[in-house]
DRENPA-3360 file (N, C-alpha, C; in nm, 2 decimals, always signed):
BEGIN
1 = MIEIDWTL = +26.54/+16.65/-14.06/+26.56/+16.58/-14.20/+26.66/+16.49/-14.27 ~ +26.71/+16.42/-14.27/+26.83/+16.36/-14.36/+26.82/+16.31/-14.46 ~ +26.90/+16.41/-14.57/+26.88/+16.38/-14.76/+27.02/+16.34/-14.74 ~ +26.91/+16.22/-14.86/+27.01/+16.09/-14.92/+27.06/+16.14/-15.01 ~ +27.19/+16.12/-15.07/+27.26/+16.12/-15.21/+27.20/+15.97/-15.28 ~ +27.09/+15.98/-15.40/+27.04/+15.86/-15.41/+27.17/+15.80/-15.53 ~ +27.24/+15.91/-15.58/+27.35/+15.82/-15.67/+27.45/+15.77/-15.59 ~ +27.49/+15.81/-15.49/+27.61/+15.78/-15.40/+27.57/+15.61/-15.34;
9 = FLLNTLII = +27.42/+15.62/-15.32/+27.36/+15.53/-15.31/+27.30/+15.36/-15.35 ~ +27.26/+15.42/-15.48/+27.27/+15.34/-15.61/+27.42/+15.25/-15.67 ~ +27.53/+15.38/-15.65/+27.66/+15.29/-15.67/+27.68/+15.24/-15.54 ~ +27.70/+15.25/-15.44/+27.73/+15.18/-15.31/+27.66/+15.00/-15.32 ~ +27.51/+15.02/-15.42/+27.42/+14.93/-15.38/+27.46/+14.83/-15.51 ~ +27.58/+14.87/-15.61/+27.62/+14.83/-15.73/+27.70/+14.75/-15.72 ~ +27.79/+14.82/-15.64/+27.94/+14.77/-15.59/+27.96/+14.67/-15.51 ~ +27.86/+14.60/-15.42/+27.78/+14.53/-15.30/+27.73/+14.39/-15.39;
17 = VSLSVILS = +27.65/+14.44/-15.45/+27.59/+14.33/-15.59/+27.73/+14.29/-15.66 ~ +27.77/+14.34/-15.72/+27.87/+14.28/-15.81/+28.00/+14.25/-15.73 ~ +28.06/+14.24/-15.62/+28.13/+14.21/-15.52/+28.10/+14.08/-15.50 ~ +27.88/+14.06/-15.40/+27.83/+13.94/-15.41/+27.85/+13.78/-15.54 ~ +27.83/+13.87/-15.64/+27.80/+13.78/-15.77/+27.96/+13.75/-15.76 ~ +28.07/+13.81/-15.75/+28.17/+13.78/-15.80/+28.23/+13.68/-15.72 ~ +28.20/+13.72/-15.55/+28.23/+13.60/-15.46/+28.17/+13.50/-15.47 ~ +28.06/+13.47/-15.51/+27.98/+13.36/-15.52/+28.06/+13.28/-15.65;
25 = VLYIVIFS = +28.07/+13.30/-15.74/+28.13/+13.28/-15.87/+28.25/+13.21/-15.80 ~ +28.37/+13.30/-15.74/+28.47/+13.26/-15.70/+28.47/+13.11/-15.60 ~ +28.34/+13.14/-15.49/+28.32/+13.03/-15.41/+28.27/+12.89/-15.48 ~ +28.21/+12.92/-15.61/+28.14/+12.78/-15.72/+28.30/+12.73/-15.75 ~ +28.40/+12.82/-15.85/+28.47/+12.76/-15.87/+28.55/+12.67/-15.80 ~ +28.62/+12.74/-15.67/+28.68/+12.71/-15.60/+28.66/+12.56/-15.51 ~ +28.51/+12.55/-15.49/+28.46/+12.44/-15.41/+28.36/+12.36/-15.49 ~ +28.32/+12.38/-15.62/+28.23/+12.29/-15.69/+28.28/+12.14/-15.74;
33 = RPIVKRIF = +28.43/+12.15/-15.79/+28.48/+12.02/-15.78/+28.47/+11.95/-15.66 ~ +28.51/+11.95/-15.56/+28.51/+11.85/-15.46/+28.35/+11.81/-15.46 ~ +28.25/+11.89/-15.48/+28.13/+11.89/-15.42/+28.08/+11.79/-15.55 ~ +28.07/+11.84/-15.70/+28.04/+11.77/-15.79/+28.12/+11.61/-15.78 ~ +28.26/+11.59/-15.72/+28.31/+11.47/-15.73/+28.28/+11.40/-15.62 ~ +28.19/+11.42/-15.51/+28.13/+11.36/-15.39/+27.97/+11.36/-15.47 ~ +27.93/+11.41/-15.51/+27.76/+11.35/-15.54/+27.83/+11.27/-15.70 ~ +27.87/+11.25/-15.73/+27.94/+11.22/-15.86/+27.97/+11.02/-15.81;
41 = AGMMKRFM = +28.04/+11.06/-15.69/+28.13/+10.95/-15.62/+27.98/+10.87/-15.55 ~ +27.86/+10.90/-15.53/+27.78/+10.87/-15.42/+27.68/+10.81/-15.53 ~ +27.66/+10.88/-15.65/+27.58/+10.85/-15.77/+27.64/+10.66/-15.80 ~ +27.77/+10.68/-15.85/+27.81/+10.58/-15.92/+27.85/+10.46/-15.78 ~ +27.85/+10.49/-15.61/+27.82/+10.41/-15.55/+27.71/+10.31/-15.52 ~ +27.61/+10.37/-15.58/+27.47/+10.34/-15.54/+27.45/+10.25/-15.65 ~ +27.46/+10.27/-15.83/+27.47/+10.24/-15.92/+27.55/+10.10/-15.95 ~ +27.69/+10.08/-15.85/+27.75/+9.93/-15.88/+27.68/+9.89/-15.75;
49 = SKKYEDNL = +27.62/+9.93/-15.67/+27.60/+9.80/-15.52/+27.46/+9.76/-15.51 ~ +27.35/+9.87/-15.58/+27.24/+9.78/-15.56/+27.16/+9.73/-15.63 ~ +27.11/+9.61/-15.62/+27.03/+9.51/-15.72/+27.01/+9.60/-15.84 ~ +26.99/+9.51/-15.89/+26.91/+9.54/-16.05/+26.76/+9.59/-15.99 ~ +26.67/+9.52/-15.95/+26.54/+9.59/-15.90/+26.52/+9.68/-15.85 ~ +26.65/+9.74/-15.75/+26.62/+9.84/-15.70/+26.70/+9.97/-15.71 ~ +26.78/+9.97/-15.85/+26.84/+10.03/-15.95/+26.86/+10.16/-16.02 ~ +26.88/+10.27/-15.96/+26.81/+10.37/-16.08/+26.85/+10.37/-16.22;
57 = WELISAMT = +26.95/+10.28/-16.22/+27.04/+10.23/-16.40/+26.88/+10.17/-16.48 ~ +26.82/+10.14/-16.42/+26.71/+10.06/-16.47/+26.59/+10.20/-16.54 ~ +26.57/+10.29/-16.48/+26.52/+10.40/-16.55/+26.62/+10.42/-16.69 ~ +26.79/+10.45/-16.72/+26.83/+10.49/-16.79/+26.83/+10.34/-16.93 ~ +26.80/+10.23/-16.90/+26.80/+10.09/-16.97/+26.61/+10.08/-17.04 ~ +26.56/+10.13/-16.93/+26.43/+10.13/-16.99/+26.37/+10.21/-17.11 ~ +26.52/+10.36/-17.10/+26.44/+10.51/-17.17/+26.56/+10.46/-17.29 ~ +26.63/+10.40/-17.28/+26.65/+10.34/-17.45/+26.59/+10.27/-17.53;
65 = RVTPNTIM = +26.45/+10.20/-17.48/+26.39/+10.11/-17.53/+26.25/+10.18/-17.59 ~ +26.25/+10.26/-17.46/+26.04/+10.31/-17.48/+26.13/+10.47/-17.44 ~ +26.11/+10.58/-17.52/+26.11/+10.71/-17.53/+26.03/+10.81/-17.42 ~ +26.10/+10.88/-17.37/+26.04/+10.99/-17.27/+25.86/+11.01/-17.36 ~ +25.87/+11.06/-17.49/+25.74/+11.10/-17.58/+25.64/+10.99/-17.55 ~ +25.71/+10.86/-17.61/+25.65/+10.74/-17.59/+25.55/+10.76/-17.47 ~ +25.63/+10.77/-17.39/+25.55/+10.72/-17.21/+25.49/+10.82/-17.20 ~ +25.48/+10.98/-17.25/+25.39/+11.03/-17.21/+25.28/+11.04/-17.31;
73 = ENSLRSAS = +25.33/+11.01/-17.41/+25.15/+10.99/-17.55/+25.10/+10.87/-17.45 ~ +25.15/+10.77/-17.40/+25.07/+10.63/-17.34/+25.02/+10.67/-17.27 ~ +25.07/+10.78/-17.15/+25.00/+10.84/-17.02/+24.85/+10.89/-17.07 ~ +24.89/+11.01/-17.18/+24.73/+11.09/-17.21/+24.63/+10.98/-17.27 ~ +24.68/+10.87/-17.37/+24.58/+10.81/-17.38/+24.51/+10.71/-17.31 ~ +24.57/+10.68/-17.18/+24.57/+10.60/-17.08/+24.47/+10.68/-17.02 ~ +24.48/+10.84/-17.00/+24.42/+10.93/-16.93/+24.26/+10.96/-16.98 ~ +24.24/+10.94/-17.11/+24.14/+11.02/-17.16/+24.05/+10.85/-17.23;
81 = GTIISRPF = +24.15/+10.75/-17.23/+24.10/+10.67/-17.29/+24.04/+10.67/-17.44 ~ +24.11/+10.76/-17.52/+24.06/+10.78/-17.63/+24.13/+10.80/-17.74 ~ +24.14/+10.77/-17.85/+24.25/+10.79/-18.01/+24.29/+10.94/-17.97 ~ +24.47/+10.99/-17.96/+24.49/+11.12/-17.93/+24.53/+11.16/-18.05 ~ +24.57/+11.31/-18.13/+24.66/+11.37/-18.18/+24.77/+11.34/-18.14 ~ +24.89/+11.28/-18.26/+25.03/+11.27/-18.19/+25.05/+11.41/-18.17 ~ +25.11/+11.48/-18.00/+25.09/+11.58/-17.97/+25.27/+11.65/-18.01 ~ +25.33/+11.55/-17.98/+25.47/+11.56/-17.96/+25.53/+11.56/-18.14;
89 = GSPRDFHH = +25.52/+11.53/-18.25/+25.57/+11.52/-18.35/+25.56/+11.33/-18.42 ~ +25.64/+11.34/-18.52/+25.65/+11.22/-18.57/+25.79/+11.16/-18.49 ~ +25.79/+11.08/-18.47/+25.94/+10.99/-18.41/+26.03/+10.96/-18.47 ~ +26.02/+10.98/-18.63/+26.17/+10.96/-18.70/+26.24/+11.11/-18.71 ~ +26.34/+11.12/-18.75/+26.45/+11.18/-18.76/+26.46/+11.22/-18.90 ~ +26.46/+11.33/-18.98/+26.49/+11.38/-19.12/+26.58/+11.43/-19.10 ~ +26.72/+11.42/-19.09/+26.83/+11.53/-19.10/+26.88/+11.62/-19.23 ~ +26.84/+11.49/-19.35/+26.93/+11.52/-19.47/+26.79/+11.46/-19.56;
97 = FEGLVFSP = +26.87/+11.46/-19.69/+26.76/+11.47/-19.80/+26.75/+11.26/-19.84 ~ +26.89/+11.27/-19.78/+26.93/+11.09/-19.77/+26.84/+11.05/-19.70 ~ +26.79/+11.06/-19.60/+26.69/+11.01/-19.44/+26.55/+10.98/-19.54 ~ +26.52/+11.08/-19.64/+26.36/+11.08/-19.69/+26.32/+10.88/-19.71 ~ +26.20/+10.91/-19.67/+26.16/+10.79/-19.69/+26.01/+10.75/-19.78 ~ +26.04/+10.72/-19.88/+25.86/+10.69/-19.96/+25.81/+10.59/-19.98 ~ +25.69/+10.55/-19.88/+25.63/+10.47/-19.85/+25.49/+10.44/-19.93 ~ +25.51/+10.35/-20.05/+25.39/+10.33/-20.16/+25.28/+10.23/-20.08;
105 = GQLAKPPA = +25.26/+10.23/-19.94/+25.17/+10.14/-19.88/+25.04/+10.21/-19.90 ~ +25.01/+10.37/-19.91/+24.86/+10.41/-19.89/+24.82/+10.41/-20.06 ~ +24.90/+10.35/-20.14/+24.88/+10.33/-20.32/+24.85/+10.22/-20.29 ~ +24.90/+10.13/-20.25/+24.88/+9.95/-20.28/+24.75/+9.91/-20.23 ~ +24.70/+9.98/-20.13/+24.60/+9.95/-20.01/+24.52/+10.08/-19.95 ~ +24.43/+10.16/-20.01/+24.35/+10.24/-19.95/+24.33/+10.25/-19.82 ~ +24.37/+10.38/-19.75/+24.35/+10.38/-19.58/+24.18/+10.35/-19.58 ~ +24.13/+10.31/-19.46/+23.98/+10.32/-19.46/+23.95/+10.42/-19.39;
113 = DASDSVEM = +23.80/+10.46/-19.40/+23.77/+10.56/-19.37/+23.71/+10.58/-19.24 ~ +23.72/+10.70/-19.14/+23.76/+10.71/-19.00/+23.62/+10.69/-18.93 ~ +23.54/+10.63/-19.02/+23.39/+10.63/-18.97/+23.39/+10.43/-19.00 ~ +23.47/+10.42/-19.07/+23.47/+10.24/-19.10/+23.53/+10.16/-18.96 ~ +23.44/+10.05/-18.95/+23.47/+9.99/-18.85/+23.58/+9.89/-18.86 ~ +23.68/+9.80/-18.81/+23.81/+9.77/-18.81/+23.84/+9.64/-18.73 ~ +23.81/+9.52/-18.80/+23.80/+9.40/-18.72/+23.94/+9.37/-18.66 ~ +23.95/+9.39/-18.54/+24.09/+9.34/-18.46/+24.05/+9.20/-18.40;
121 = TTTIGPHA = +23.94/+9.11/-18.42/+23.96/+8.98/-18.33/+24.11/+8.93/-18.45 ~ +24.16/+8.83/-18.34/+24.27/+8.76/-18.32/+24.27/+8.63/-18.26 ~ +24.26/+8.52/-18.39/+24.30/+8.38/-18.37/+24.45/+8.33/-18.31 ~ +24.46/+8.29/-18.24/+24.58/+8.22/-18.20/+24.55/+8.05/-18.18 ~ +24.62/+8.00/-18.29/+24.61/+7.82/-18.31/+24.50/+7.80/-18.36 ~ +24.46/+7.86/-18.44/+24.38/+7.81/-18.56/+24.28/+7.69/-18.58 ~ +24.43/+7.64/-18.59/+24.41/+7.49/-18.65/+24.36/+7.38/-18.51 ~ +24.41/+7.47/-18.37/+24.36/+7.38/-18.27/+24.23/+7.36/-18.23;
129 = KHPLVLDI = +24.24/+7.23/-18.15/+24.06/+7.22/-18.11/+24.03/+7.29/-18.04 ~ +24.09/+7.38/-17.97/+24.04/+7.49/-17.88/+24.13/+7.68/-17.91 ~ +24.12/+7.68/-18.05/+24.22/+7.83/-18.02/+24.15/+7.95/-17.97 ~ +24.23/+8.00/-17.91/+24.24/+8.10/-17.87/+24.21/+8.28/-17.93 ~ +24.11/+8.30/-17.87/+24.01/+8.43/-17.99/+24.01/+8.53/-17.88 ~ +24.11/+8.61/-17.94/+24.10/+8.75/-17.88/+24.05/+8.87/-17.96 ~ +23.97/+8.95/-17.87/+23.90/+9.06/-17.91/+24.02/+9.23/-17.98 ~ +24.15/+9.17/-17.96/+24.25/+9.27/-17.98/+24.39/+9.18/-18.05;
137 = PLMAGGMG = +24.48/+9.25/-18.12/+24.59/+9.16/-18.17/+24.72/+9.25/-18.04 ~ +24.66/+9.22/-17.94/+24.77/+9.29/-17.80/+24.78/+9.17/-17.67 ~ +24.86/+9.11/-17.65/+24.85/+9.02/-17.50/+24.92/+9.10/-17.40 ~ +24.92/+9.11/-17.28/+24.97/+9.12/-17.16/+25.12/+9.02/-17.19 ~ +25.22/+9.05/-17.18/+25.33/+8.98/-17.14/+25.31/+8.90/-17.06 ~ +25.44/+8.81/-17.00/+25.46/+8.71/-16.96/+25.54/+8.77/-16.81 ~ +25.41/+8.81/-16.68/+25.58/+8.85/-16.60/+25.52/+8.79/-16.47 ~ +25.61/+8.69/-16.42/+25.59/+8.63/-16.29/+25.52/+8.66/-16.20;
145 = YGNALSKK = +25.45/+8.56/-16.11/+25.37/+8.66/-15.92/+25.51/+8.56/-15.88 ~ +25.53/+8.70/-15.81/+25.67/+8.64/-15.65/+25.81/+8.65/-15.71 ~ +25.82/+8.62/-15.86/+26.00/+8.65/-15.91/+25.94/+8.76/-15.98 ~ +25.87/+8.86/-16.01/+25.89/+9.00/-16.10/+25.77/+9.04/-16.01 ~ +25.60/+9.02/-15.98/+25.50/+9.12/-15.97/+25.44/+9.05/-15.86 ~ +25.41/+9.15/-15.80/+25.31/+9.13/-15.67/+25.20/+9.12/-15.71 ~ +25.11/+9.06/-15.59/+25.01/+9.00/-15.64/+24.94/+9.09/-15.68 ~ +24.90/+9.22/-15.61/+24.81/+9.37/-15.63/+24.85/+9.37/-15.82;
153 = VKKAIARA = +24.94/+9.36/-15.83/+24.97/+9.41/-15.95/+24.96/+9.30/-16.07 ~ +24.94/+9.20/-16.02/+24.90/+9.11/-16.13/+24.78/+9.09/-16.14 ~ +24.68/+9.11/-16.06/+24.58/+9.13/-16.03/+24.46/+9.23/-16.12 ~ +24.55/+9.31/-16.10/+24.51/+9.47/-16.20/+24.56/+9.42/-16.37 ~ +24.62/+9.37/-16.40/+24.65/+9.33/-16.49/+24.58/+9.25/-16.57 ~ +24.51/+9.14/-16.46/+24.39/+9.04/-16.50/+24.30/+9.12/-16.55 ~ +24.23/+9.22/-16.45/+24.18/+9.33/-16.46/+24.13/+9.37/-16.60 ~ +24.25/+9.44/-16.65/+24.28/+9.52/-16.73/+24.26/+9.38/-16.87;
161 = TCATGTAT = +24.31/+9.33/-16.90/+24.31/+9.23/-17.02/+24.14/+9.19/-17.04 ~ +24.08/+9.15/-16.93/+23.93/+9.13/-16.92/+23.88/+9.23/-16.96 ~ +23.89/+9.36/-16.94/+23.82/+9.50/-17.00/+23.86/+9.51/-17.13 ~ +24.00/+9.44/-17.19/+24.01/+9.50/-17.32/+23.94/+9.39/-17.41 ~ +23.95/+9.26/-17.37/+23.89/+9.13/-17.46/+24.03/+9.10/-17.50 ~ +24.15/+9.08/-17.40/+24.25/+9.00/-17.43/+24.30/+8.90/-17.31 ~ +24.47/+8.88/-17.38/+24.47/+8.77/-17.23/+24.64/+8.80/-17.15 ~ +24.57/+8.69/-17.05/+24.71/+8.77/-16.97/+24.77/+8.67/-16.93;
169 = NSGEGAYL = +24.88/+8.68/-16.89/+25.01/+8.56/-16.90/+25.06/+8.54/-16.75 ~ +25.08/+8.41/-16.72/+25.09/+8.38/-16.60/+25.26/+8.43/-16.57 ~ +25.35/+8.41/-16.68/+25.47/+8.42/-16.64/+25.55/+8.32/-16.62 ~ +25.63/+8.33/-16.57/+25.73/+8.16/-16.49/+25.71/+8.18/-16.36 ~ +25.65/+8.27/-16.30/+25.61/+8.28/-16.18/+25.52/+8.13/-16.11 ~ +25.47/+8.18/-16.00/+25.37/+8.09/-15.93/+25.25/+8.08/-15.98 ~ +25.13/+8.00/-16.01/+25.01/+7.99/-16.03/+24.98/+8.10/-15.96 ~ +24.85/+8.17/-15.97/+24.82/+8.28/-15.92/+24.64/+8.25/-15.94;
177 = PEERELAE = +24.54/+8.15/-15.87/+24.45/+8.15/-15.87/+24.37/+8.30/-15.92 ~ +24.35/+8.40/-15.84/+24.30/+8.52/-15.84/+24.29/+8.56/-15.97 ~ +24.44/+8.58/-16.03/+24.45/+8.60/-16.16/+24.36/+8.56/-16.24 ~ +24.34/+8.41/-16.22/+24.29/+8.32/-16.32/+24.12/+8.31/-16.31 ~ +24.10/+8.39/-16.22/+23.96/+8.43/-16.18/+23.88/+8.56/-16.24 ~ +23.98/+8.65/-16.24/+23.95/+8.77/-16.27/+24.00/+8.80/-16.50 ~ +24.10/+8.69/-16.51/+24.13/+8.68/-16.61/+23.99/+8.63/-16.77 ~ +23.95/+8.72/-16.85/+23.89/+8.62/-16.94/+23.98/+8.55/-17.02;
185 = HFILQYAP = +24.10/+8.53/-17.06/+24.19/+8.45/-17.10/+24.28/+8.47/-17.06 ~ +24.39/+8.33/-17.01/+24.48/+8.34/-16.94/+24.60/+8.28/-16.99 ~ +24.69/+8.27/-17.00/+24.76/+8.19/-17.07/+24.87/+8.14/-16.95 ~ +24.91/+7.98/-16.98/+25.01/+7.99/-16.85/+25.13/+7.93/-16.90 ~ +25.19/+7.99/-16.83/+25.38/+7.96/-16.92/+25.39/+7.84/-16.84 ~ +25.47/+7.69/-16.90/+25.51/+7.57/-16.87/+25.67/+7.64/-16.88 ~ +25.70/+7.66/-16.75/+25.87/+7.72/-16.73/+25.94/+7.62/-16.72 ~ +26.05/+7.64/-16.70/+26.15/+7.53/-16.62/+26.18/+7.48/-16.47;
193 = GNWSKSPE = +26.09/+7.60/-16.41/+26.09/+7.56/-16.27/+25.97/+7.43/-16.23 ~ +25.97/+7.39/-16.12/+25.91/+7.27/-16.11/+25.77/+7.28/-16.02 ~ +25.76/+7.40/-16.03/+25.59/+7.44/-16.00/+25.51/+7.48/-16.10 ~ +25.35/+7.48/-16.04/+25.25/+7.50/-16.15/+25.29/+7.41/-16.26 ~ +25.31/+7.34/-16.23/+25.28/+7.21/-16.38/+25.19/+7.06/-16.31 ~ +25.09/+7.10/-16.21/+25.00/+6.98/-16.18/+24.93/+7.02/-16.28 ~ +24.85/+6.86/-16.33/+24.74/+6.85/-16.43/+24.59/+6.95/-16.36 ~ +24.59/+6.96/-16.26/+24.46/+7.09/-16.20/+24.46/+7.22/-16.23;
201 = ILGQADAI = +24.67/+7.26/-16.23/+24.65/+7.37/-16.30/+24.67/+7.43/-16.42 ~ +24.70/+7.34/-16.51/+24.72/+7.35/-16.65/+24.56/+7.28/-16.68 ~ +24.55/+7.26/-16.63/+24.38/+7.27/-16.69/+24.28/+7.39/-16.63 ~ +24.37/+7.51/-16.58/+24.27/+7.62/-16.60/+24.30/+7.76/-16.67 ~ +24.42/+7.66/-16.75/+24.49/+7.76/-16.88/+24.38/+7.76/-16.99 ~ +24.39/+7.90/-17.11/+24.30/+7.89/-17.23/+24.40/+7.87/-17.29 ~ +24.54/+7.85/-17.27/+24.66/+7.84/-17.37/+24.80/+7.82/-17.28 ~ +24.87/+7.70/-17.34/+24.98/+7.72/-17.29/+25.09/+7.76/-17.35;
209 = EIHIGQGA = +25.22/+7.86/-17.27/+25.31/+7.91/-17.34/+25.47/+7.84/-17.29 ~ +25.51/+7.76/-17.39/+25.61/+7.70/-17.35/+25.75/+7.82/-17.29 ~ +25.80/+7.83/-17.20/+25.89/+7.92/-17.17/+26.06/+7.86/-17.17 ~ +26.10/+7.83/-17.27/+26.26/+7.84/-17.26/+26.34/+7.86/-17.23 ~ +26.36/+8.02/-17.25/+26.43/+8.08/-17.16/+26.45/+8.23/-17.25 ~ +26.50/+8.35/-17.20/+26.44/+8.49/-17.23/+26.62/+8.57/-17.20 ~ +26.61/+8.73/-17.28/+26.67/+8.77/-17.28/+26.82/+8.72/-17.29 ~ +26.90/+8.82/-17.22/+27.04/+8.84/-17.21/+27.08/+8.68/-17.13;
217 = RAAATYRI = +27.02/+8.63/-17.01/+27.03/+8.54/-16.96/+26.93/+8.38/-17.05 ~ +26.92/+8.41/-17.15/+26.89/+8.29/-17.23/+26.84/+8.16/-17.09 ~ +26.87/+8.06/-17.14/+26.78/+7.96/-17.06/+26.92/+7.91/-16.92 ~ +26.99/+8.00/-16.90/+27.10/+7.95/-16.79/+26.99/+7.96/-16.70 ~ +27.09/+7.88/-16.57/+27.03/+7.88/-16.47/+27.04/+7.99/-16.39 ~ +26.91/+8.02/-16.27/+26.93/+8.13/-16.18/+26.84/+8.14/-16.08 ~ +26.92/+8.21/-15.99/+26.87/+8.20/-15.83/+26.82/+8.35/-15.79 ~ +26.74/+8.34/-15.69/+26.68/+8.42/-15.64/+26.68/+8.39/-15.46;
225 = PPEDLPGE = +26.73/+8.48/-15.44/+26.73/+8.51/-15.28/+26.64/+8.49/-15.23 ~ +26.66/+8.46/-15.07/+26.52/+8.45/-14.99/+26.46/+8.60/-14.92 ~ +26.54/+8.69/-14.95/+26.48/+8.80/-14.93/+26.44/+8.91/-15.02 ~ +26.39/+8.82/-15.12/+26.32/+8.86/-15.26/+26.23/+8.77/-15.30 ~ +26.19/+8.72/-15.20/+26.08/+8.63/-15.18/+25.99/+8.65/-15.06 ~ +25.96/+8.71/-15.02/+25.89/+8.73/-14.84/+25.75/+8.66/-14.86 ~ +25.69/+8.63/-14.72/+25.58/+8.62/-14.71/+25.53/+8.47/-14.77 ~ +25.43/+8.48/-14.82/+25.33/+8.39/-14.87/+25.38/+8.33/-14.95;
233 = IRETFQLS = +25.45/+8.41/-15.05/+25.52/+8.35/-15.19/+25.61/+8.25/-15.16 ~ +25.63/+8.23/-15.05/+25.75/+8.13/-14.99/+25.68/+7.97/-15.04 ~ +25.54/+8.00/-14.94/+25.50/+7.89/-14.98/+25.45/+7.82/-15.10 ~ +25.38/+7.93/-15.17/+25.35/+7.88/-15.28/+25.45/+7.76/-15.39 ~ +25.57/+7.88/-15.35/+25.71/+7.78/-15.42/+25.74/+7.70/-15.34 ~ +25.71/+7.65/-15.24/+25.70/+7.51/-15.19/+25.88/+7.56/-15.06 ~ +25.90/+7.65/-15.07/+26.06/+7.68/-15.03/+26.06/+7.68/-14.85 ~ +26.14/+7.61/-14.81/+26.20/+7.59/-14.63/+26.22/+7.77/-14.64;
241 = PGETLVVP = +26.24/+7.75/-14.46/+26.30/+7.90/-14.47/+26.44/+7.93/-14.49 ~ +26.43/+8.01/-14.54/+26.61/+8.06/-14.58/+26.66/+8.00/-14.70 ~ +26.59/+7.95/-14.74/+26.61/+7.84/-14.89/+26.63/+7.94/-14.99 ~ +26.68/+7.97/-15.08/+26.67/+7.99/-15.24/+26.62/+7.97/-15.32 ~ +26.56/+7.99/-15.42/+26.47/+7.95/-15.53/+26.57/+7.91/-15.66 ~ +26.60/+7.83/-15.73/+26.66/+7.81/-15.80/+26.59/+7.72/-15.91 ~ +26.60/+7.87/-16.06/+26.54/+7.79/-16.17/+26.59/+7.77/-16.26 ~ +26.62/+7.60/-16.26/+26.71/+7.53/-16.34/+26.69/+7.55/-16.50;
249 = PFEETKEP = +26.76/+7.48/-16.58/+26.74/+7.46/-16.75/+26.62/+7.41/-16.78 ~ +26.58/+7.43/-16.87/+26.45/+7.37/-16.92/+26.48/+7.19/-16.93 ~ +26.47/+7.07/-16.88/+26.46/+6.96/-16.89/+26.44/+6.89/-17.02 ~ +26.30/+6.94/-17.04/+26.22/+6.90/-17.19/+26.34/+6.92/-17.29 ~ +26.43/+7.01/-17.30/+26.52/+7.06/-17.45/+26.63/+6.97/-17.41 ~ +26.64/+6.84/-17.39/+26.77/+6.81/-17.37/+26.79/+6.69/-17.48 ~ +26.68/+6.66/-17.50/+26.67/+6.53/-17.59/+26.58/+6.58/-17.71 ~ +26.64/+6.58/-17.84/+26.56/+6.60/-17.96/+26.42/+6.61/-17.96;
257 = DGLKKWSI = +26.39/+6.51/-17.87/+26.22/+6.52/-17.90/+26.15/+6.53/-17.78 ~ +26.23/+6.62/-17.70/+26.23/+6.64/-17.57/+26.06/+6.69/-17.57 ~ +26.04/+6.80/-17.66/+25.93/+6.85/-17.63/+25.80/+6.82/-17.72 ~ +25.78/+6.71/-17.72/+25.68/+6.62/-17.84/+25.58/+6.59/-17.73 ~ +25.64/+6.51/-17.63/+25.52/+6.44/-17.49/+25.64/+6.50/-17.34 ~ +25.55/+6.53/-17.29/+25.58/+6.57/-17.14/+25.49/+6.52/-17.04 ~ +25.54/+6.46/-16.89/+25.46/+6.34/-16.87/+25.48/+6.42/-16.71 ~ +25.35/+6.45/-16.60/+25.37/+6.53/-16.49/+25.27/+6.39/-16.41;
265 = GSVERQMV = +25.36/+6.37/-16.33/+25.31/+6.28/-16.20/+25.27/+6.16/-16.30 ~ +25.16/+6.06/-16.28/+25.10/+5.96/-16.38/+25.06/+6.01/-16.51 ~ +25.01/+6.13/-16.56/+24.98/+6.16/-16.67/+25.02/+6.23/-16.74 ~ +25.03/+6.14/-16.89/+25.10/+6.20/-16.97/+25.00/+6.28/-17.10 ~ +25.03/+6.38/-17.14/+24.98/+6.47/-17.23/+25.07/+6.51/-17.34 ~ +24.99/+6.54/-17.46/+25.07/+6.59/-17.56/+25.10/+6.73/-17.55 ~ +25.18/+6.77/-17.60/+25.24/+6.92/-17.62/+25.13/+7.04/-17.69 ~ +25.01/+7.14/-17.63/+24.94/+7.14/-17.74/+24.98/+7.31/-17.71;
273 = FPLG = +24.92/+7.34/-17.82/+24.90/+7.51/-17.75/+24.79/+7.59/-17.88 ~ +24.66/+7.63/-17.87/+24.60/+7.60/-17.71/+24.63/+7.49/-17.61 ~ +24.57/+7.48/-17.50/+24.54/+7.37/-17.43/+24.40/+7.39/-17.42 ~ +24.30/+7.31/-17.45/+24.16/+7.32/-17.41/+24.13/+7.24/-17.32;
% end
């Protein structure tokens, strides 16, 4: 029977483990710099070469506008379908006394009781012949079919706005009949492009939104390459194979009174928002 000297065994084990840790640290110190440089170079190459639609930096850009807390809270609300108590605290930062804010708003108008009903109905164009009446003061933003979103996403947004009693917006993309069919309230963007401007299409709208420009691009001309417009969407934009979609500046704004009237074929209409 072999007798084990446990003191010696534990001492040898401690020495081996210590040497392993030291060698691991030395390996990391010696080789980590080239590894980190390679990883960083690969990431920067992807950031600098990928198109905006496929670029991971879009996530960073979005998070400067919407914080992770907001994303998480909206996800919790959408999962339950009910109002939730704020789980992550106030979004305001109070680091010093000069940052304190005292709002007398609660004294000027006492808050409603929790059991009181709140009127959310919102009317857009109250003086129009056919105003747009929504159940809530929120609408889906303009995101175009084909040049921004797929048909599946546009149909999903139309269903959601119909269920909540608000309006969806066509965006400056092509007119999508399925979106109009699914939406209770449909806003059509009158955009610089030469599509979706026939009297038949405009007559489908509950309201017209004049789209002159947006964001940092403003009203400048921009182009969408053929590879970003696959399948049937090319037919909607009436593009030939290999043709680039060109979105021109808004022609109606070149003259001072350009927006007073606009003509489509032989039909001339007075520009009205909403369109009945």
